[in-house]
Structure formats: C-alpha cells, structure tokens
N, C-alpha and C positions, 0 to 999 in steps of 0.2 A: 504493499500500499504506500503510494507516495505521500509523505508527510509534509505539512506546510512549514514554511519558514516562520519562526516565532522569535521576536526580540525578547530580551530578558530584562524588561523595565520595571523590576521590583522596586517599590517605593518603601521608605521607612514607615513602620506600622504605628508608631506612637510619636508624640511630641511633648516637650516640657512646657508647662505653663506655671505662672505665679498664681497662687491661691491663698486663701485665709481659712483657718480651721475654726472650730466652735469657741476657741479661747481668744480669738483675734490674733493669733500668731501667724505670720507669713510662712509659706512653704512652697516648695516646687514639687509638682506632681506630674505624672505621665498620663496622658489621655490618648485615646485612639485617634489616629489621623482619619480624615474623611475627605475624599477628593471626588470631583466630577470627571467622568470619563465618557466622552461623547464617541459613539461608535458610528463609523462610516463604512457601508458595504458597497464596494465598487463605486466609490465617490458619492454615494447617496446617504445622507444622514438618516440613521435608523432610530437610535435611542441614546439617552444619557443615563449612565449607571453611576450611582454613588457607592464608592468602594474604598477600603483601606488601601488597595493597591499592592497586595501581597503577590498575586499571580495574575496580573491583568490580562495577559494573552490567553491563559486557560479560562479565565472568567468569560471573556468574549466568545471563545469557541464554544464553551459549554452553554452559554446563553443562546447562541444560534442554534445549537443542537436541541436544547430543551424546548425552544420555540418552534421546532420542526421546520426551520428554514434551511438547514443543511442536514444531510444524513450522517456524515462522519467527517473525520479530519481530512480525508482524501478530496473532499469537495473545496477545500480552502487551499489557495496557493501561499498566502502569507498573511500575518497579522502583526502590524507594526504599531507599537504604542510609544507616544511622545508625551511625556508629562509636562514639557514646557508649554504645550498648547492644550493639554488635557484631551487628547484625541487617540483613538484607535482606528487605524485604516485597515480594513479587511478587503483582500483581493480574492475573489472566488476563482475557480478554474473555468467554470462554464456558465456563470451567472445563476441567479435565482429566478426561477419561472414565476411570473405574476406576483412579483414582490409587492407592488402597490396594493393589489387586492388582498394578499395574504396579511399585510400589516394594517389594513384599514380598520379592522374590527379589534378592539381592545377590551380586556376584562381587568377591572381594578381588583387586585387580590388583597388578602389579609396580611401581606408581608409587612415587615417593619417599615414604617413610613407608608407609602403606598406603591406597591409593586404592580406590575401589569403583565398580562399575557396576551400575545397576539392570537386572534381566533377564539374558539370556544374552549373552555377548560376540559370539556368532556369529549372533544373531537377525537376520534380514533382510539379512545381508550379501550373499546371492545376488541381491537386488533392486537393488543399487547399480550405476548406469551411469555410467562416467566418459567424458569426451570421447575418442573414438577417435583423433583426429588430434593430440593434444597431445604435444609433444616439447620437448627442451632439447638445445642444442649444447654441446660440451665448452667452448667459449669462454664461453658464457653461465654455465655451472656454475662456472668459474674466477672470473668477475665477481662471481657471487653470494657465493662464499666470501670473496672479498677485501672485499666491502661489509660483511660481518659482522666480518671481522678489524679493520676501521678504525673500527667503531662504538664510541662511547664507552658503556660499560655499567656497571651496578651490579656485575656480576661482577668487572670490572677494579678497582673501587674497594673492594669489600667481600667479593667471593666468595660461595660458598655458595648460588648460585641457578642456575636453568636458564633458557635463553633459547629463544624461538621467533620466527620471522618468517615473513611472507607476501610472496611476490614475484610480480609480473606479468612475463610474457615478451612482452607486446604490442609492445615495441620491441626494437631490436637489443640494447640493454643492459638487464639485469634491473632492474626498479624495485621497490624496497622499499615496500610498501603499509603494513605495520605491523610493529613490533618490540616484543616483550613479554617481560618477565622475571618470574619468580615462583619461590617456593620449591619448586614441583614442575612438571615438564614438562607434566603433564596440566592444571594450572591455566592455564599459558601458552597451550596449544592451545585450551582452552575459551574464553579471552578472545578469541582470534583468531576462533573460530567465532561468538562474539557480535557482533564487529565486522562479520563477513561477513553476519550475519543482518540487520544494520541497513543496510549500505551496498551489498550485493550481493544478487542474487536467484538463490538456488541450492539450493532444498530437493531432497534426493535420496531421501528415505525417508518412508514413511507414519509417523504418530506416534499417541500416545495421546490427542491433543487432538481434541475433536469436530470433525468435518469441516464441519458445517453450524452456523450460529448458531441459537440457539433461536428459535422462532416470535415475531414481533413485535420482534426486535432491530433497533436502529437501524443504518442504513447511511449512509455518506457520500453525499449527493446530488450531482448534477452541479454543478460549480462551487464546491462547499464546500471550504474550506481543509482540508488534511490537517495533522496535528500535525507540528511541525517536527522535523527530525532532530536528535539530540544533537550538541553541538559536536564537531568533528573532534578526535581525539587528536593530540597533538604528533607530527609526523612522518608522519601518516597521510594517504593520498591518497583522496578520495571518488570512487567510481565509481557510475554509474547502473545498470550491469548487470555480470554476471560476465564477465570477460575470457576469451578463448579459451584462454589458457595461464596456469595458476597453479602456483606451486612453494611447498611448505611446507618451512621449514628448522627444525631443532631441535638443540640441543646434546646432547640425551639419546638413549638407544638407541631403536631402532624396535622396540618391542614390538607385540603384536597390538592392544593398546588404542590406541596411537598410529596404527598403520596404518589401523585401522577408523575412527577419528575423522577422519583425513585424507580417507579415501574418502567418508565421510558428508558432509563439507564440499564434495565435488565436486573435490578437489584431486588430480590424476592423477600428480604427481611430488613425492616427498619426499626431502630431503637431511639427512643427519645427520653430526655430527662423530664420533659413536660408531658402534656396529654394529648388528646386527639379530638378533632371536631366531628360533627355528625357526618358531614360530607366526606371528610377524610376516611372515616370508618366505612361509609358505603362504597367508596372507590376501592379501598383495601380488600374488602370482602368480594367485590366484583372481579378483581384481577387476580385474586389468590395471593395477596401480599400479607405476610405476617407483621402486624403492627404491635410493638411493645412499647409501653410508655411508663411514666413515673419510675424510671429505672435509676435508682440510687442505692448504693451499698448492695444489700441483698433483697431489696424490695422492688417489685415491678408489677405491672398489670398487662396481660396479653389481651388486646382489644380485638384482634381479628386473626383468623386462620391459626388457631392454637395448634393445629395438627403439625405445623412446621417446627413447634417448640417441644423438645424432648425433655419433659419435666423430671427434675430430681429433687423432690421436696425436702429430703433430709439435709440438703445443702443450705436450706433457708434458715436453719437454726430453730430454736424453740419458739413456738407460737406465743405471742404476748396475750396474757389473759386480761379480760376486761375487769375493772375493779368491782369487787362484790358490793352489793348494796344491802343495807340493813333491813 
C-alpha cells in the first residue's frame, strides 16, 4: 500500500502561565495548549479543528477516515502541517467524489465544545462488520485499566484534556499500541484512526473517495520502492496487519459518535472511564460492539454485548455489603 507523505509538525502540549492560588500567592502552572488547525483538501477549505497539536497529521488523516471521505491512507498523497499559519494541506491521489454534496449536511455532536459530523450519524452503520470471535477477559480488562492508571499523562500535569488509547489483546497481557491526549475525545479517537490507517489494514466502510484511479494514472511497478511510512510515534508499536483483538479506551463518555467511530475502525471492544448514552448503547448492540464503562480499579459495568467479556468474578474481590439497618 503506498503510504502518504506526512510532516512531523508536533507542537508543545502545554504552556506555562502566571496564576494566583486561594491564598493570593502567585504561582506558575502548566495548562494544555489549544490551537486552531484549518484543514484544506486539494486546496478546498474543509474544517477547522481545535487541538493540542500532538499528532496533527494523524488527526487529519483519521478525521477524513472517520468522516468517510477517504477509505484508507493510500487515498492520500500527502498531509503537510504548518503551525505558522495554522493549516494542514491535504493532497489526495484521485480527488474526493462529490465532496461538496458529501460535506453539505452536518450533524452537531455531543463532543467537547461542539463537534460535527458530515452526513448522517447512522449512515452505513448497518454495513459494519466486526470480528465475531473477538473477546476480552476480566483479567485483561483490569490489566488495561491499570496500564492507563500508571501512564504519565498531560492530564496529570495540566488537566483539562481527554485521553484515548488503542490496545492489542494478541498476548496474555494487553499491549498499548498508542496513547493520545487532546482537548476533545473525538480528536483523540480520530488521531488513533489515522495511526491505524497508516500502520494497520482495516477499512470497514465504503467512502466518498473514487474507487478507481483515473485512466492513465501511474501505479507502482513490481520492485518499485513504496513511500516510507512516517516515523513511529513515541510509545507506538508498528504492526503489519490488523491483530485479531483490539480494544479502544477513552476517558470520555460513550456517545453514539464514539461508538460509531470505534466500529468504523474495526474495533469490537470499547472501554470507558465514564458511562454510555442511550444512542451509544443502541448502536453498540446493533453492530455487536462490547461497551464497558465506569471502568476504574476493579469496578466496571458492561453495557452491551457481554458475550465478548469472559467474566472472572473472583478477581473482583469481596462484595461490599450494604450497611445493616436497625
């Protein structure tokens, strides 16, 4: 698969400001950076994303993928980010068919601030196929939550951000493939989708991108070198194909948008520190996605598709008794 050229325009995640505490004492504290990144696709302005700027190229790629405007990384020739002007220039290989029509309809979502999705949230959901045999044990779930607990994060030092992570269950212990923080959970999941598009092969839905290149387009000939993959992000593990078991973790609530994006990415199990919405639950049930929420320490609630969770109740410890009444 020919991979796109991606700049590596990572920006500082925090900045220092002067503040005053409850005693009137001056202090310097770190707060999350937030910047506007305007995305241009083939010189056409598409959207402005508010982001920390940790992995802007992957964010843009994942955003286009989750908006169903491109199928995978091979549809993109390059993504060039320039923070001096706050812009990301995307050059596609064969254009995006009917982009004006595809982006005319927007849905305002429940994302931090006000996110938006082009088209209908439920469009093509019934076409998603998730691995039927994917499951997670209770021990693996506890291991995953503990890995997140021990992670050094921007949230611990500066607060005010959401975190998402992608785990593989190929081994007995969950392996963290990528950890991302951003000002909105939808940005974090889009960044993970972008990483997956580059490192894993997992298209699950048709898209607006033309399925065939225009007549006369150049193809890689046998033996011709493919463009090099972008440098691995810190802490990321490169895989040549999609593993059989993937788990998506988020600190944010499981709304319909988050569940749909996880399913589009081919991830059959999602874990959240927060809860789930009614529509998120309906979508998870419809696509066969296991949704686990309120996951802290050894407590959790499995909201949907419990058949994917292999319970080991003895690991939960003794049940707390309710106080006796006189």
